[in-house]
SEPAZA-539772 format. One record per residue (C-alpha): chain; x, y, z; residue in three letters. Coordinates in steps of 0.001 Angstrom, whole numbers. Layout:
N
<pt><ch>A</ch><u>X</u><v>Y</v><w>Z</w><aa>ala</aa></pt>
...
REM end
This chain:
92
<pt><ch>A</ch><u>-26384</u><v>19472</v><w>-57260</w><aa>met</aa></pt>
<pt><ch>A</ch><u>-27115</u><v>19255</v><w>-60966</w><aa>leu</aa></pt>
<pt><ch>A</ch><u>-24842</u><v>16248</v><w>-61420</w><aa>tyr</aa></pt>
<pt><ch>A</ch><u>-26595</u><v>14466</v><w>-58562</w><aa>gly</aa></pt>
<pt><ch>A</ch><u>-29899</u><v>14970</v><w>-60366</w><aa>cys</aa></pt>
<pt><ch>A</ch><u>-28749</u><v>13398</v><w>-63606</w><aa>gly</aa></pt>
<pt><ch>A</ch><u>-26994</u><v>16269</v><w>-65355</w><aa>asp</aa></pt>
<pt><ch>A</ch><u>-23469</u><v>16040</v><w>-66725</w><aa>val</aa></pt>
<pt><ch>A</ch><u>-20404</u><v>16565</v><w>-64521</w><aa>lys</aa></pt>
<pt><ch>A</ch><u>-19712</u><v>19963</v><w>-66103</w><aa>asn</aa></pt>
<pt><ch>A</ch><u>-23117</u><v>21539</v><w>-66791</w><aa>pro</aa></pt>
<pt><ch>A</ch><u>-23634</u><v>24371</v><w>-69226</w><aa>asn</aa></pt>
<pt><ch>A</ch><u>-23192</u><v>27826</v><w>-67664</w><aa>asn</aa></pt>
<pt><ch>A</ch><u>-26658</u><v>28821</v><w>-68875</w><aa>asp</aa></pt>
<pt><ch>A</ch><u>-28105</u><v>25898</v><w>-66920</w><aa>thr</aa></pt>
<pt><ch>A</ch><u>-26290</u><v>26993</v><w>-63771</w><aa>ile</aa></pt>
<pt><ch>A</ch><u>-27441</u><v>30591</v><w>-64230</w><aa>asp</aa></pt>
<pt><ch>A</ch><u>-31055</u><v>29507</v><w>-64720</w><aa>gln</aa></pt>
<pt><ch>A</ch><u>-30959</u><v>27306</v><w>-61618</w><aa>leu</aa></pt>
<pt><ch>A</ch><u>-29536</u><v>30223</v><w>-59619</w><aa>leu</aa></pt>
<pt><ch>A</ch><u>-32308</u><v>32543</v><w>-60843</w><aa>ile</aa></pt>
<pt><ch>A</ch><u>-34986</u><v>29983</v><w>-59953</w><aa>met</aa></pt>
<pt><ch>A</ch><u>-33487</u><v>29347</v><w>-56512</w><aa>thr</aa></pt>
<pt><ch>A</ch><u>-33182</u><v>33032</v><w>-55612</w><aa>val</aa></pt>
<pt><ch>A</ch><u>-36729</u><v>33678</v><w>-56860</w><aa>asp</aa></pt>
<pt><ch>A</ch><u>-38105</u><v>30813</v><w>-54747</w><aa>tyr</aa></pt>
<pt><ch>A</ch><u>-36283</u><v>32010</v><w>-51625</w><aa>ile</aa></pt>
<pt><ch>A</ch><u>-37479</u><v>35581</v><w>-52246</w><aa>arg</aa></pt>
<pt><ch>A</ch><u>-41124</u><v>34475</v><w>-52624</w><aa>arg</aa></pt>
<pt><ch>A</ch><u>-40858</u><v>32239</v><w>-49555</w><aa>leu</aa></pt>
<pt><ch>A</ch><u>-39414</u><v>35102</v><w>-47510</w><aa>thr</aa></pt>
<pt><ch>A</ch><u>-42093</u><v>37564</v><w>-48635</w><aa>ile</aa></pt>
<pt><ch>A</ch><u>-44835</u><v>35067</v><w>-47762</w><aa>thr</aa></pt>
<pt><ch>A</ch><u>-43237</u><v>34429</v><w>-44363</w><aa>ala</aa></pt>
<pt><ch>A</ch><u>-43022</u><v>38179</v><w>-43704</w><aa>lys</aa></pt>
<pt><ch>A</ch><u>-46718</u><v>38560</v><w>-44600</w><aa>asn</aa></pt>
<pt><ch>A</ch><u>-47657</u><v>35764</v><w>-42202</w><aa>ile</aa></pt>
<pt><ch>A</ch><u>-45714</u><v>37306</v><w>-39317</w><aa>thr</aa></pt>
<pt><ch>A</ch><u>-47134</u><v>40770</v><w>-40097</w><aa>arg</aa></pt>
<pt><ch>A</ch><u>-43784</u><v>42507</v><w>-39903</w><aa>gly</aa></pt>
<pt><ch>A</ch><u>-42373</u><v>40617</v><w>-36928</w><aa>lys</aa></pt>
<pt><ch>A</ch><u>-39261</u><v>38479</v><w>-37100</w><aa>asn</aa></pt>
<pt><ch>A</ch><u>-39497</u><v>35370</v><w>-39245</w><aa>ile</aa></pt>
<pt><ch>A</ch><u>-39016</u><v>32215</v><w>-37196</w><aa>thr</aa></pt>
<pt><ch>A</ch><u>-38092</u><v>28714</v><w>-38306</w><aa>met</aa></pt>
<pt><ch>A</ch><u>-41618</u><v>27632</v><w>-37378</w><aa>asn</aa></pt>
<pt><ch>A</ch><u>-42998</u><v>29901</v><w>-40098</w><aa>val</aa></pt>
<pt><ch>A</ch><u>-40488</u><v>28607</v><w>-42648</w><aa>ile</aa></pt>
<pt><ch>A</ch><u>-41286</u><v>25003</v><w>-41663</w><aa>asp</aa></pt>
<pt><ch>A</ch><u>-44997</u><v>25721</v><w>-42018</w><aa>tyr</aa></pt>
<pt><ch>A</ch><u>-44543</u><v>27147</v><w>-45510</w><aa>leu</aa></pt>
<pt><ch>A</ch><u>-42264</u><v>24351</v><w>-46681</w><aa>leu</aa></pt>
<pt><ch>A</ch><u>-44280</u><v>21467</v><w>-45297</w><aa>phe</aa></pt>
<pt><ch>A</ch><u>-47618</u><v>22817</v><w>-46509</w><aa>asn</aa></pt>
<pt><ch>A</ch><u>-46529</u><v>22998</v><w>-50146</w><aa>asp</aa></pt>
<pt><ch>A</ch><u>-47896</u><v>19635</v><w>-51303</w><aa>gln</aa></pt>
<pt><ch>A</ch><u>-46694</u><v>19797</v><w>-54938</w><aa>pro</aa></pt>
<pt><ch>A</ch><u>-43119</u><v>20345</v><w>-53761</w><aa>lys</aa></pt>
<pt><ch>A</ch><u>-43384</u><v>17592</v><w>-51149</w><aa>ile</aa></pt>
<pt><ch>A</ch><u>-44635</u><v>15227</v><w>-53868</w><aa>asp</aa></pt>
<pt><ch>A</ch><u>-41725</u><v>16225</v><w>-56127</w><aa>lys</aa></pt>
<pt><ch>A</ch><u>-39201</u><v>15630</v><w>-53324</w><aa>val</aa></pt>
<pt><ch>A</ch><u>-40672</u><v>12172</v><w>-52704</w><aa>lys</aa></pt>
<pt><ch>A</ch><u>-40439</u><v>11414</v><w>-56421</w><aa>gln</aa></pt>
<pt><ch>A</ch><u>-36800</u><v>12572</v><w>-56568</w><aa>leu</aa></pt>
<pt><ch>A</ch><u>-35882</u><v>10489</v><w>-53523</w><aa>ile</aa></pt>
<pt><ch>A</ch><u>-37523</u><v>7429</v><w>-55092</w><aa>lys</aa></pt>
<pt><ch>A</ch><u>-35629</u><v>8016</v><w>-58345</w><aa>gln</aa></pt>
<pt><ch>A</ch><u>-32343</u><v>8431</v><w>-56458</w><aa>ala</aa></pt>
<pt><ch>A</ch><u>-32890</u><v>5102</v><w>-54691</w><aa>val</aa></pt>
<pt><ch>A</ch><u>-33717</u><v>3401</v><w>-57994</w><aa>glu</aa></pt>
<pt><ch>A</ch><u>-30604</u><v>4881</v><w>-59627</w><aa>leu</aa></pt>
<pt><ch>A</ch><u>-28458</u><v>3687</v><w>-56728</w><aa>glu</aa></pt>
<pt><ch>A</ch><u>-29879</u><v>163</v><w>-57081</w><aa>lys</aa></pt>
<pt><ch>A</ch><u>-29253</u><v>241</v><w>-60836</w><aa>phe</aa></pt>
<pt><ch>A</ch><u>-25664</u><v>1423</v><w>-60404</w><aa>his</aa></pt>
<pt><ch>A</ch><u>-24911</u><v>-1225</v><w>-57785</w><aa>ser</aa></pt>
<pt><ch>A</ch><u>-26418</u><v>-3947</v><w>-60003</w><aa>gln</aa></pt>
<pt><ch>A</ch><u>-24489</u><v>-2608</v><w>-62977</w><aa>asn</aa></pt>
<pt><ch>A</ch><u>-21235</u><v>-2720</v><w>-60992</w><aa>leu</aa></pt>
<pt><ch>A</ch><u>-22008</u><v>-6298</v><w>-59951</w><aa>asp</aa></pt>
<pt><ch>A</ch><u>-22547</u><v>-7235</v><w>-63603</w><aa>leu</aa></pt>
<pt><ch>A</ch><u>-19263</u><v>-5587</v><w>-64587</w><aa>gln</aa></pt>
<pt><ch>A</ch><u>-17396</u><v>-7533</v><w>-61890</w><aa>lys</aa></pt>
<pt><ch>A</ch><u>-19075</u><v>-10759</v><w>-62961</w><aa>leu</aa></pt>
<pt><ch>A</ch><u>-18252</u><v>-10244</v><w>-66637</w><aa>ser</aa></pt>
<pt><ch>A</ch><u>-14654</u><v>-9296</v><w>-65826</w><aa>ser</aa></pt>
<pt><ch>A</ch><u>-14281</u><v>-12425</v><w>-63658</w><aa>asn</aa></pt>
<pt><ch>A</ch><u>-15652</u><v>-14584</v><w>-66461</w><aa>ile</aa></pt>
<pt><ch>A</ch><u>-13296</u><v>-13013</v><w>-69008</w><aa>leu</aa></pt>
<pt><ch>A</ch><u>-10281</u><v>-13434</v><w>-66712</w><aa>asn</aa></pt>
<pt><ch>A</ch><u>-10852</u><v>-17179</v><w>-66260</w><aa>gln</aa></pt>
REM end
């Protein structure tokens, strides 16, 4: 996941540990909020969906990350095309 977001192939162990802490903390807070909404009843996917899709800052961040991923993909494909072109020119 880190490599897909621009990190190196073999990230630092401290980075992995920090990401794990942040992820577990987010899931814990989400679960506690969901439990408060249901007032002790079982948590349903509808409650989780409600909490996830009503968190506008996170939705905005996801949109930004998707846009960046698309731009990176375009850059990489253009870069590969340039490499092929330059190699073809050099081979002639």
